[in-house]
All heavy atoms as an XYZ file, in Angstrom:
593
protein
N     -11.481     11.852    -19.474
C     -12.923     11.835    -19.257
C     -13.225     11.882    -17.715
O     -12.578     11.154    -16.954
C     -13.418     10.502    -19.798
C     -14.859     10.226    -19.330
S     -15.266      8.541    -20.032
C     -16.914      8.899    -20.499
N     -13.901     12.761    -17.252
C     -14.321     12.987    -15.876
C     -15.667     12.350    -15.627
O     -16.586     12.728    -16.144
C     -14.340     14.486    -15.529
C     -14.050     14.767    -14.041
O     -13.993     13.829    -13.283
N     -14.105     15.971    -13.723
N     -15.734     11.369    -14.643
C     -16.903     10.748    -14.370
C     -17.314     10.937    -12.828
O     -16.385     10.947    -11.971
C     -16.728      9.115    -14.584
C     -18.000      8.420    -14.200
C     -16.370      8.922    -15.951
N     -18.581     11.294    -12.610
C     -18.983     11.457    -11.253
C     -19.584     10.070    -10.770
O     -20.339      9.479    -11.554
C     -20.116     12.546    -11.116
O     -19.437     13.680    -11.081
N     -19.330      9.791     -9.547
C     -19.809      8.547     -8.908
C     -20.479      8.803     -7.655
O     -19.893      9.606     -6.923
C     -18.709      7.375     -8.856
N     -21.455      8.177     -7.307
C     -22.134      8.395     -5.989
C     -21.667      7.154     -5.037
O     -21.827      6.160     -5.328
C     -23.647      8.404     -6.176
C     -24.311      8.744     -4.955
C     -25.391      9.852     -5.364
N     -26.056     10.357     -4.233
C     -25.880     11.555     -3.564
N     -24.925     12.360     -4.141
N     -26.526     11.917     -2.657
N     -21.113      7.720     -3.914
C     -20.672      6.740     -2.962
C     -21.328      6.937     -1.560
O     -20.943      7.878     -0.815
C     -19.162      6.797     -2.823
C     -18.543      5.898     -1.938
O     -19.259      4.941     -1.404
N     -17.220      5.925     -1.650
N     -22.509      6.202     -1.481
C     -23.234      6.480     -0.171
C     -23.895      7.799     -0.368
O     -24.533      8.114     -1.248
N     -23.723      8.676      0.629
C     -24.075     10.109      0.620
C     -23.167     10.965     -0.033
O     -23.440     12.192     -0.064
C     -24.508     10.422      2.091
C     -25.780      9.666      2.505
O     -26.512      9.205      1.742
O     -25.934      9.597      3.763
N     -21.988     10.569     -0.254
C     -20.953     11.371     -0.899
C     -20.908     11.405     -2.414
O     -21.143     10.242     -2.913
C     -19.585     11.140     -0.365
C     -19.395     11.215      1.049
C     -18.146     10.832      1.657
N     -17.928      9.291      1.067
C     -16.821      8.651      1.386
N     -15.964      9.075      2.261
N     -16.645      7.405      0.936
N     -20.634     12.367     -3.030
C     -20.435     12.361     -4.435
C     -18.887     12.592     -4.840
O     -18.389     13.597     -4.209
C     -21.148     13.371     -5.236
C     -21.164     13.235     -6.745
C     -22.262     14.075     -7.435
O     -22.771     14.946     -6.749
N     -22.365     13.909     -8.660
N     -18.300     11.744     -5.517
C     -16.836     11.871     -5.817
C     -16.575     12.028     -7.221
O     -17.473     11.499     -8.073
C     -16.067     10.647     -5.306
O     -16.604      9.475     -5.901
C     -16.064     10.447     -3.807
N     -15.602     12.666     -7.633
C     -15.194     12.839     -9.050
C     -13.976     11.847     -9.368
O     -12.997     11.890     -8.654
C     -14.909     14.210     -9.290
O     -14.509     14.398    -10.613
N     -14.131     11.064    -10.309
C     -13.040     10.209    -10.653
C     -12.711     10.301    -12.167
O     -13.474     10.294    -13.055
C     -13.425      8.749    -10.525
C     -12.347      7.735    -10.826
C     -13.972      8.519     -9.073
N     -11.331     10.629    -12.306
C     -10.983     10.970    -13.716
C     -10.377      9.569    -14.458
O     -10.431      9.582    -15.632
C      -9.891     12.020    -13.828
O      -8.788     11.530    -13.036
N     -10.210      8.645    -13.651
C      -9.653      7.299    -14.199
C      -9.989      6.303    -13.203
O     -10.032      6.524    -12.006
C      -8.168      7.400    -14.561
N     -10.250      5.072    -13.595
C     -10.477      3.977    -12.662
C      -9.256      3.818    -11.786
O      -8.125      3.940    -12.260
C     -10.598      2.760    -13.538
C     -10.875      3.314    -14.880
C     -10.307      4.621    -15.056
N      -9.496      3.555    -10.515
C      -8.347      3.385     -9.493
C      -8.278      1.815     -9.106
O      -9.305      1.191     -9.078
C      -8.587      4.235     -8.239
C      -8.483      5.644     -8.559
C      -8.896      6.517     -7.429
N      -8.211      6.051     -6.093
C      -7.469      6.831     -5.375
N      -7.392      8.190     -5.668
N      -6.890      6.350     -4.321
N      -7.129      1.436     -9.002
C      -6.947      0.008     -8.451
C      -5.729     -0.025     -7.528
O      -4.816      0.829     -7.647
C      -6.817     -0.941     -9.629
C      -5.540     -0.615    -10.474
N      -5.648      0.271    -11.411
C      -4.391     -1.272    -10.588
C      -4.466      0.264    -12.035
N      -3.729     -0.661    -11.547
N      -5.660     -0.943     -6.652
C      -4.476     -1.056     -5.717
C      -3.361     -1.562     -6.470
O      -3.401     -2.463     -7.377
C      -4.959     -2.137     -4.619
N      -2.187     -0.977     -5.975
C      -0.942     -1.530     -6.574
C      -0.029     -2.038     -5.444
O       0.976     -2.622     -5.789
C      -0.210     -0.356     -7.406
C      -1.034     -0.020     -8.703
C       0.102      0.838     -6.530
N      -0.365     -1.585     -4.208
C       0.525     -2.058     -2.993
C      -0.361     -2.773     -2.018
O      -1.553     -2.319     -1.783
C       1.213     -0.837     -2.468
C       2.354     -0.299     -3.191
C       2.899      0.922     -2.558
N       1.955      1.935     -2.253
C       1.465      2.857     -3.045
N       1.742      2.843     -4.225
N       0.597      3.679     -2.564
N       0.054     -3.811     -1.392
C      -0.576     -4.452     -0.408
C       0.246     -4.746      0.859
O       1.489     -4.892      0.682
C      -1.024     -5.822     -0.980
C      -2.063     -5.723     -2.011
C      -3.460     -5.724     -1.936
C      -1.640     -5.544     -3.405
N      -3.917     -5.538     -3.196
C      -2.907     -5.470     -4.243
C      -0.535     -5.636     -4.134
C      -2.895     -5.474     -5.452
C      -0.554     -5.575     -5.498
C      -1.820     -5.526     -6.118
N      -0.390     -4.752      2.000
C       0.354     -5.125      3.168
C      -0.577     -6.068      3.981
O      -1.718     -5.739      4.374
C       0.564     -3.767      4.055
C       1.179     -4.035      5.416
C       2.656     -4.512      5.187
C       1.310     -2.599      6.091
N       0.058     -7.138      4.330
C      -0.760     -8.188      5.067
C      -0.050     -8.464      6.428
O       1.216     -8.872      6.352
C      -0.771     -9.464      4.193
C      -1.546    -10.587      4.952
N      -0.981    -11.792      5.357
C      -2.894    -10.691      5.402
C      -1.946    -12.515      5.968
N      -3.110    -11.932      5.955
N      -0.618     -8.261      7.442
C      -0.116     -8.397      8.791
C      -0.784     -9.594      9.544
O      -2.035     -9.487      9.656
C      -0.102     -7.152      9.634
C       0.654     -6.031      8.806
C       0.525     -7.275     10.937
C       0.502     -4.696      9.391
N      -0.087    -10.440     10.230
C      -0.658    -11.456     11.077
C       0.006    -11.226     12.464
O       1.219    -11.433     12.692
C      -0.474    -12.944     10.642
C      -1.001    -13.807     11.631
C      -0.932    -13.083      9.299
N      -0.816    -10.697     13.446
C      -0.328    -10.418     14.774
C      -1.261    -11.030     15.842
O      -2.246    -10.388     16.263
C      -0.234     -9.008     14.957
N      -1.017    -12.223     16.259
C      -1.819    -12.864     17.205
C      -1.776    -12.158     18.590
O      -0.682    -11.500     18.847
C      -1.198    -14.263     17.336
C      -0.458    -14.531     16.181
C       0.061    -13.166     15.705
N      -2.832    -12.233     19.363
C      -2.840    -11.502     20.583
C      -1.732    -11.931     21.709
O      -1.354    -11.125     22.429
C      -4.260    -11.545     21.055
C      -4.726    -12.753     20.461
C      -4.054    -12.844     19.186
N      -1.420    -13.142     21.568
C      -0.557    -13.615     22.593
C       0.925    -13.168     22.344
O       1.392    -13.229     21.192
C      -0.426    -15.155     22.680
N       1.586    -12.503     23.300
C       3.001    -11.854     23.033
C       4.056    -12.958     22.639
O       4.845    -12.627     21.831
C       3.326    -11.329     24.378
C       2.133    -11.130     25.056
C       1.151    -12.168     24.630
N       3.858    -14.173     22.917
C       4.797    -15.260     22.625
C       4.512    -15.866     21.188
O       5.314    -16.534     20.642
C       4.669    -16.381     23.628
O       3.477    -16.917     23.676
N       3.270    -15.595     20.628
C       2.958    -16.140     19.351
C       3.691    -15.367     18.236
O       3.974    -14.159     18.329
C       1.531    -15.919     19.031
N       4.190    -16.046     17.192
C       4.983    -15.281     16.219
C       4.107    -14.320     15.288
O       2.873    -14.741     14.883
C       5.471    -16.487     15.372
C       4.449    -17.662     15.496
C       4.051    -17.470     17.013
N       4.644    -13.220     15.001
C       4.004    -12.308     14.198
C       4.606    -12.306     12.843
O       5.760    -12.655     12.704
C       3.988    -10.872     14.689
N       3.898    -11.974     11.769
C       4.521    -11.991     10.405
C       3.760    -10.954      9.566
O       2.717    -10.505      9.875
C       4.459    -13.360      9.752
O       3.121    -13.693      9.594
N       4.388    -10.550      8.518
C       3.957     -9.476      7.596
C       4.577     -9.743      6.294
O       5.660    -10.171      6.161
C       4.121     -8.123      8.114
N       3.685     -9.352      5.238
C       4.232     -9.386      3.866
C       3.781     -8.095      3.211
O       2.641     -7.646      3.308
C       3.688    -10.605      3.186
C       4.153    -10.638      1.756
C       3.465    -11.943      0.970
N       3.824    -11.844     -0.488
C       2.976    -12.092     -1.390
N       1.751    -12.316     -1.058
N       3.418    -12.102     -2.646
N       4.661     -7.525      2.540
C       4.357     -6.281      1.671
C       4.792     -6.495      0.282
O       5.874     -7.023     -0.034
C       5.215     -5.040      2.333
O       5.203     -3.958      1.326
N       3.877     -6.201     -0.700
C       4.313     -6.568     -2.042
C       3.539     -5.382     -2.795
O       2.573     -4.752     -2.530
C       3.942     -7.876     -2.473
C       2.554     -8.271     -2.630
C       1.764     -8.419     -3.780
C       1.567     -8.632     -1.444
N       0.588     -8.848     -3.473
C       0.322     -9.018     -2.058
C       1.898     -8.778     -0.256
C      -0.614     -9.504     -1.302
C       0.769     -9.197      0.591
C      -0.527     -9.472      0.084
N       4.165     -5.126     -4.120
C       3.671     -4.191     -4.977
C       3.714     -4.704     -6.434
O       4.577     -5.638     -6.717
C       4.526     -2.889     -4.915
S       4.250     -1.466     -5.974
N       2.938     -4.237     -7.224
C       2.898     -4.641     -8.771
C       4.259     -4.238     -9.384
O       4.542     -4.851    -10.422
C       1.748     -3.946     -9.471
C       0.467     -4.577     -9.066
C      -0.668     -3.990     -9.985
O      -0.545     -3.103    -10.688
N      -1.840     -4.712     -9.877
N       4.943     -3.348     -8.856
C       6.244     -2.988     -9.526
C       7.335     -3.940     -9.216
O       8.400     -3.903     -9.904
C       6.721     -1.530     -9.105
S       7.357     -1.529     -7.413
N       7.194     -4.891     -8.350
C       8.163     -5.930     -8.085
C       8.630     -5.810     -6.645
O       9.455     -6.814     -6.188
N       8.453     -4.714     -5.978
C       8.787     -4.688     -4.566
C       8.095     -5.797     -3.702
O       6.933     -6.030     -3.812
C       8.406     -3.281     -4.037
C       8.755     -3.105     -2.567
C       9.928     -2.553     -2.187
C       7.696     -3.333     -1.566
C      10.215     -2.350     -0.887
C       7.970     -3.032     -0.238
C       9.220     -2.624      0.087
N       8.904     -6.538     -2.923
C       8.301     -7.620     -2.091
C       9.207     -7.837     -0.898
O      10.416     -8.083     -1.109
C       8.049     -8.834     -2.878
C       7.390     -9.927     -2.042
C       6.903    -11.174     -2.828
O       7.041    -11.086     -4.117
O       6.402    -12.058     -2.277
N       8.615     -7.686      0.323
C       9.429     -7.955      1.506
C       8.592     -8.771      2.452
O       7.275     -8.782      2.336
C       9.812     -6.651      2.169
C      10.526     -5.782      1.324
C      11.957     -5.996      1.133
N      12.781     -5.013      0.355
C      12.864     -4.929     -0.999
N      12.078     -5.708     -1.763
N      13.581     -4.042     -1.467
N       9.168     -9.511      3.366
C       8.510    -10.242      4.461
C       9.222     -9.977      5.750
O      10.449     -9.659      5.756
C       8.492    -11.674      4.195
O       9.786    -12.187      4.072
C       7.700    -11.993      2.904
N       8.521    -10.166      6.796
C       9.081    -10.075      8.163
C       8.425    -11.260      8.915
O       7.229    -11.518      8.892
C       8.654     -8.785      8.837
N       9.278    -11.957      9.748
C       8.757    -13.141     10.583
C       8.728    -12.923     12.069
O       8.581    -13.920     12.750
C       9.588    -14.237     10.248
C       9.645    -14.561      8.672
C       8.564    -15.668      8.414
N       8.708    -15.813      7.008
C       7.625    -15.927      6.113
N       6.463    -15.652      6.739
N       7.717    -16.309      4.903
N       9.014    -11.773     12.607
C       9.020    -11.547     14.027
C       8.445    -10.248     14.491
O       8.266     -9.406     13.618
C      10.445    -11.930     14.670
C      11.502    -10.867     14.176
O      11.045     -9.934     13.452
O      12.575    -11.118     14.190
N       8.096    -10.122     15.750
C       7.421     -8.870     16.231
C       8.351     -7.606     16.086
O       7.954     -6.548     15.945
C       7.045     -9.044     17.661
C       5.882     -9.911     17.710
C       5.193     -9.938     19.090
N       4.195    -10.887     19.144
C       2.847    -10.490     18.931
N       2.578     -9.380     18.554
N       1.855    -11.389     19.079
N       9.745     -7.872     15.959
C      10.604     -6.715     15.894
C      10.695     -6.253     14.365
O      10.803     -5.022     14.027
C      12.048     -7.024     16.410
N      10.529     -7.277     13.448
C      10.714     -6.970     12.098
C       9.496     -6.391     11.474
O       9.424     -5.668     10.403
N       8.211     -6.727     12.001
C       6.955     -6.122     11.454
C       6.864     -4.647     11.442
O       6.637     -4.009     10.376
C       5.758     -6.851     12.214
C       4.542     -6.187     11.683
C       5.742     -8.329     11.837
N       7.201     -3.981     12.529
C       7.198     -2.530     12.395
C       8.108     -1.908     11.334
O       7.861     -0.950     10.668
C       7.488     -1.935     13.780
C       7.205     -3.172     14.740
C       7.405     -4.359     13.885
N       9.276     -2.538     11.239
C      10.215     -2.053     10.210
C       9.709     -2.267      8.800
O       9.849     -1.522      7.977
C      11.539     -2.858     10.356
N       8.922     -3.472      8.587
C       8.306     -3.721      7.347
C       7.270     -2.657      6.987
O       7.130     -2.274      5.947
C       7.778     -5.180      7.369
C       7.102     -5.514      5.966
C       8.239     -5.559      4.827
C       6.453     -6.831      6.040
N       6.463     -2.380      7.920
C       5.463     -1.392      7.836
C       6.004     -0.008      7.352
O       5.477      0.726      6.383
C       4.586     -1.182      9.141
C       3.776     -2.512      9.428
C       3.574      0.031      9.019
C       3.166     -2.490     10.799
N       7.159      0.259      7.991
C       7.831      1.588      7.629
C       8.357      1.481      6.142
O       8.214      2.509      5.420
C       8.983      1.924      8.589
N       8.836      0.305      5.843
C       9.506      0.200      4.449
C       8.342      0.219      3.398
O       8.351      0.823      2.339
C      10.217     -1.088      4.277
N       7.162     -0.443      3.851
C       5.973     -0.332      2.823
C       5.464      1.128      2.707
O       5.179      1.550      1.581
C       4.854     -1.146      3.499
C       3.579     -1.174      2.824
N       3.365     -2.069      1.684
C       2.335     -0.557      2.923
C       2.237     -1.873      1.207
N       1.619     -0.964      1.935
N       5.409      1.944      3.798
C       4.973      3.260      3.670
C       6.054      4.096      2.837
O       5.568      4.936      1.965
C       4.826      3.834      5.057
O       3.976      3.075      5.895
C       4.407      5.326      5.131
N       7.327      3.871      3.114
C       8.300      4.567      2.295
C       8.306      4.210      0.868
O       8.702      5.140      0.014
C       9.647      4.309      2.893
N       8.095      3.054      0.601
C       7.932      2.673     -0.839
C       6.977      3.401     -1.632
O       7.212      3.666     -2.809
C       7.746      1.093     -0.929
C       7.602      0.616     -2.260
N       8.522      0.582     -3.311
C       6.428      0.215     -3.055
C       8.177      0.189     -4.419
N       6.867     -0.060     -4.379
N       5.937      3.709     -1.062
C       4.868      4.574     -1.700
C       5.394      5.914     -2.265
O       4.938      6.251     -3.417
C       3.600      4.859     -0.835
N       6.397      6.531     -1.535
C       6.920      7.712     -2.153
C       7.838      7.514     -3.293
O       8.103      8.563     -4.127
C       7.698      8.361     -0.961
N       8.298      6.275     -3.538
C       9.405      6.095     -4.570
C       8.919      5.128     -5.681
O       9.604      4.985     -6.561
C      10.738      5.655     -3.954
C      11.345      6.740     -3.068
C      10.610      4.251     -3.280
N       7.786      4.570     -5.502
C       7.264      3.583     -6.435
C       6.954      4.147     -7.757
O       6.285      5.257     -7.935
C       5.995      2.929     -5.886
S       5.148      1.679     -7.039
N       7.456      3.551     -8.815
C       7.230      4.094    -10.160
C       5.727      4.024    -10.590
O       5.258      4.721    -11.485
C       8.059      3.280    -11.122
C       8.360      1.977    -10.238
C       8.365      2.357     -8.809
N       5.068      3.221     -9.972
C       3.551      3.015    -10.253
C       2.763      4.174     -9.695
O       1.660      4.456    -10.142
C       2.974      1.735     -9.885
C       3.628      0.594    -10.650
C       3.066     -0.770    -10.140
C       3.471      0.613    -12.188
N       3.273      4.769     -8.603
C       2.546      5.836     -7.885
C       2.820      7.123     -8.579
O       2.046      8.095     -8.528
C       2.982      5.967     -6.421
O       2.669      4.788     -5.632
N       3.983      7.286     -9.231
C       4.330      8.482     -9.850
C       4.963      8.078    -11.377
O       6.072      8.257    -11.548
C       5.512      9.093     -9.146
C       5.224      9.348     -7.780
N       4.368     10.275     -7.117
C       5.629      8.676     -6.594
C       4.202     10.216     -5.941
N       4.965      9.269     -5.490
N       3.942      7.915    -12.266
C       4.432      7.674    -13.559
C       5.140      8.819    -14.133
O       4.932      9.988    -13.914
C       3.053      7.435    -14.414
C       1.939      7.302    -13.237
C       2.404      7.900    -12.048
N       6.074      8.570    -15.046
C       6.880      9.495    -15.573
C       6.007     10.661    -16.386
O       5.147     10.222    -17.067
C       7.922      8.989    -16.642
C       8.959      9.903    -17.181
C       9.938      9.297    -18.033
O      10.141      8.042    -17.815
O      10.414     10.016    -18.947
N       6.238     11.808    -16.030
C       5.598     13.076    -16.652
C       4.419     13.438    -15.810
O       3.663     14.331    -16.312
N       3.996     12.753    -14.739
C       2.816     13.152    -14.042
C       3.155     14.280    -13.041
O       2.277     14.947    -12.520
C       2.369     12.086    -13.236
O       3.189     11.568    -12.223
N       4.436     14.618    -12.716
C       4.814     15.753    -11.839
C       4.797     17.123    -12.654
O       5.252     17.078    -13.715
C       6.063     15.455    -11.187
C       6.085     14.266    -10.243
C       7.376     14.099     -9.539
C       7.282     12.913     -8.575
N       8.494     12.748     -7.842
N       4.396     18.212    -11.970
C       4.468     19.448    -12.552
C       5.925     19.847    -12.723
O       6.763     19.595    -11.830
C       3.717     20.392    -11.778
N       6.268     20.736    -13.658
C       7.611     21.065    -13.941
C       7.961     22.139    -12.938
O       7.338     22.818    -12.360
C       7.689     21.644    -15.311
């Protein structure tokens, strides 16, 4: 079923309802000495945390890379042969 939805001045076509499956939460206070932290989680079970300013960029990279391999992003049979 193809449904058209009006979003502001744009019209978009949606074939199925969309919902978030991956989240990334980052806490980065402005003071360099303040501790930074981040959490990445996905409905597929992927979950990682970082507790310092060096680990947060690595967690962001892992979160981004997970999107390419997540089974919820690429259900079996959705890729063209």
